N, C-alpha and C positions, 0 to 999 in steps of 0.2 A: 827380681827373677820372674820369668814367665815361660811357660811351655812354648815350644816353637816347632814348626813343621817344615820340612823340605819336601816338596812334591814336584817331580819332573822339572827340576831346574829353578824352582822359585821357593822363597822362604815366606812363611805366613803363620798366623795363629792357627792352631789345629782345627778350630771350628770353621775356618774358611776353606779347608781342604775339600776338593771335589774330585771324584773319579767317575768314570762311565758306569752306568748300570749294567753294561755288558763287559765290564772288566772280568777276566777269567778268575781272578782272585776272589771276586764277589760271587760269581756263579758256580765255580768249581773248586774253590780252595786251591787253585793252581798257582802256587807261589811259594816263596821261601822267606825266612826271616832270621834275624839275630837280635840278641839283647846284650848290649855292651855296658858294663858298669863304669861310672865316672867317679873317681876319688880325688877330691881336692882340685877339681877342674881338669884332671888327667884321665883320658880313656884307657882303661887297663886292658891289655891283650886285644887292642882294637884290630890290628892286622890279622891276628889269628881268627877272629870272628868273621871278618870280611872275606878272608880267603876260604873259610868254610862255607860262607854264603855262596861263593862262586861255585864250589864243588856241589853244593846242594842243587843249585840251578842247573848245572850240567847234568846232574842225575835225573832231573825232570826234562831234559832235552831242550833247554833254552839257555841263552847267555845273558849275564848281567851287562847292560849296555854302557856302563861307565867303569873305568878301571878301579882297582882297589885303591890306588893312590888318590884318585879323584874322590872316591867315597870317604877316604880318610879326611880329606880337606873339608868335605861337607860336614862330617861329624865334629871336627874342630870348630867350624863356623857356627854350628848349633850351640856348642858350649860357650863360645865367645859372645854371641848375640844374646843368648838367654841369660848368661851370667850364673847359670846353675853349676854349683861346685860339687855337690853330692847328688848324682843323678843316674838315670838310665837312658841310654839311647836305643830306641827300637828302630831297626831297619827292616824294610820289606820290599821285595821285588816280585812282581807277578808277571805272568806271561804277557799280559796286556789286554787291551779291549778289542773285541771282534764280535760279529754276530754269533749269538749263542749256538754252539754246535759242539758235539763231543770231538769231532775231527777239527783240528786247528791248522791254520796256515803257518808256514815257516817265516813269513815276513811280518808277523805281528810285532809291534814295538812294545817292549816290556814297560810296565809302570814302576817307577822308582820312588820310594818314600823313605823318610827317616824323621823321627821326632825325638825330642828330649823332654824329660820331665823329672822332677825331684825323685830321688830314690825313696821308696816307701819304707817306713820304720817297721821292724819286726817285733812281735810280742816278746817282751823281756823275759817272760817265763820260759821261752824256748832255750834261752842261754843260761838261766839259773837252775832250772829243774829238768830240762829236756822236753822233747816233743813226742807225741804219739803219731804213728803212721798206720794207715789202714791197708792191709793186703787186698788186692783186687785182681780178678782174673785177667790175664793178658788177652786183649781182643783187638789189637791193632794190626796194621799191615806189616809185611816183612821187609820194609825199607826204612826202618827207624833210624838208620844212620844219616838220612837226609832230614834237615831241619825245615820241614814244610809247615805251611799254615793250616794243614788239614789236621786239626787238633781235637775234634769232637770226642773221641774216646778218652783222651786225656782230661778234657774239660768235665765230662760226666763223672769220671773217676775222682777227680779232685774235689768236685762239689759234693759227692757222696762222702768222701773223707771228711770234709768240713762239717757236713750235717751230723756226722758221728763224733765230732769233737777232735778230729785229727788234723795235723798240719799238712799232711801229704798222703797221697796214695802210692802203693808199691805194687807194681805189676809182677805177676808170677804166672808161669805157663802151667798147663795141666799136670805136668810131672812135678810141679813145685819149684822149678828153676826160677829164681829171681832175675828179672831183666833190669828194670830201672824204675824210677819214680815217674809221676805224671809230668814233672818239669825238672827232674833231678837225676843224677847218677846215684847208684846205691853202693854202699860199702859195708863190710863186716870185719870185725876184729876178733881174733881168737889167739890166745897165747902171745899177745903182743904183735902178731903178724896181721897184715891187712889183705883182704880179698875184695876184688871188684870184677864185674863181668868183663870178659875180653871184648875188644872191638870187633865189629861185624855188622850185619844188617839188623840185629836185634836191639841195639842200643845206639844212642847218639854219642859220637866221639866228643865228649864234653871238653870245652876249653878249660874249665875249672878242674875237671878230672885230670887233665894233662899237667896242670900246675901242681896239683896235690901229689902226683907221682914224682915230680921233680923235688918237691919239698920233702917227701918221705925218703927219697934217695939220699938227700943231704943229711937226714937224721939217721941214716943207716938202718931204716926200717925194712923189714922183708915184706915185699908186695907180691901177691899172687893175682895176676890177671886171669882169673879162672872163675867160671860160674859156680854159684852156691845156691842151695835150696832154701825155701822158706823155713823148713824145720831147722836147718843149720843156722839160719839167722836168728831164729827164736832161741837157740841154745848158745848163741855167741856171747862173748864178753861185752861187746859193744856193736852198735850199728849207727851209721850216720849217712846223711845224704849230702850231695853237693851240687851247686849251680852258681852262676855268676852273681846273682843278687843275694841268694841264700848263703853263699860261701859254704861253710860246713855246718850242717844242722844235726845236733845230737839227738838220737832216737832212743827213748827209754821204754817204749811200749809198741809192740806190733799187734794191732787189734786189741784184744783183751789180755795179751800175754806180755809180761815184763821181759825186757832184754837185760841179761846179766843181773846185776844188783838192783836194777830199776833206777839207777842214778847215772848221771853223766860220767863217762869213763876217762881215764888218764890219757889214753892214746888220742882220743878226740881232742882233749884239751891241748896236748902237745902239738898236734898237727894244726889245729886252728890258730894257735898263737904263732906258730912258725909261718903259716900261710899268710896271716895278716902282716907279719914282718916282711915277708917276701913281696907282698903287694906294695907296701909302703916304700920299700927300697926301689922297686921297679918304677914307681910313680914319682920318685924324688921327694917323698914326704917324710917328715919326722914321725908322725903318728897318723892313725886313721880315726875318723869320726866313728863313735859307737854305732852298732847296727840298730839298736833299739832305743 
């Protein structure tokens, strides 16, 4: 197995990839990206990710220069050539290279990139004892529904969370409204019912989020796509986060405050077990490799 890069039509080792120093992704974070989880050699929800990438690019007023079908074939080729069975495919499309200027021309050719690498293992303690999450003030722009590479606020918040021994950061607005994590969607459980922020410009329309909603519906759980506050989360029975690589992450502490009993809750356990069964079925696999 070896990591492999696709860059503007060619396959190569990642270390050999080169883009212009005037690529607008490099100079302005003018681009979009996706992360696709590969289970047993099968890319899960690949089309949903690539279709969202198209929408994100359109939100930035440029077009992905290859079709979703072509991008799907690129991703499958990366899996086949690399022989990576448990992995992550990272895709990125930038507006392209042009002389540095805030004003861009409409005829710039976008730069298209994708690479595959083994999926990182997660700390086993997250699954056995739960994780801590650090509340952080919301300081991002108001177009968080677009999955762009302009991630500096997320990066700073995530690193501060790690410095304080937390697995993730949780953004909240001045009035206390929880939006999402630095790389995850956020969920709260109260009385067996589940809350998550409604879609809009404040949060990313998570692919995993959508899959969890399907799984929860199959389990006859009541879901509220409604905003909740940090205080409500602190008083909740359970909190968890979700993302493609993270799947569902149980949260037992928000900053220095325990969530519920301070232990992993039953709704998370039921949802995560059902989610992994859902993934295995969709990928045509009997079982999934453990996350840690």
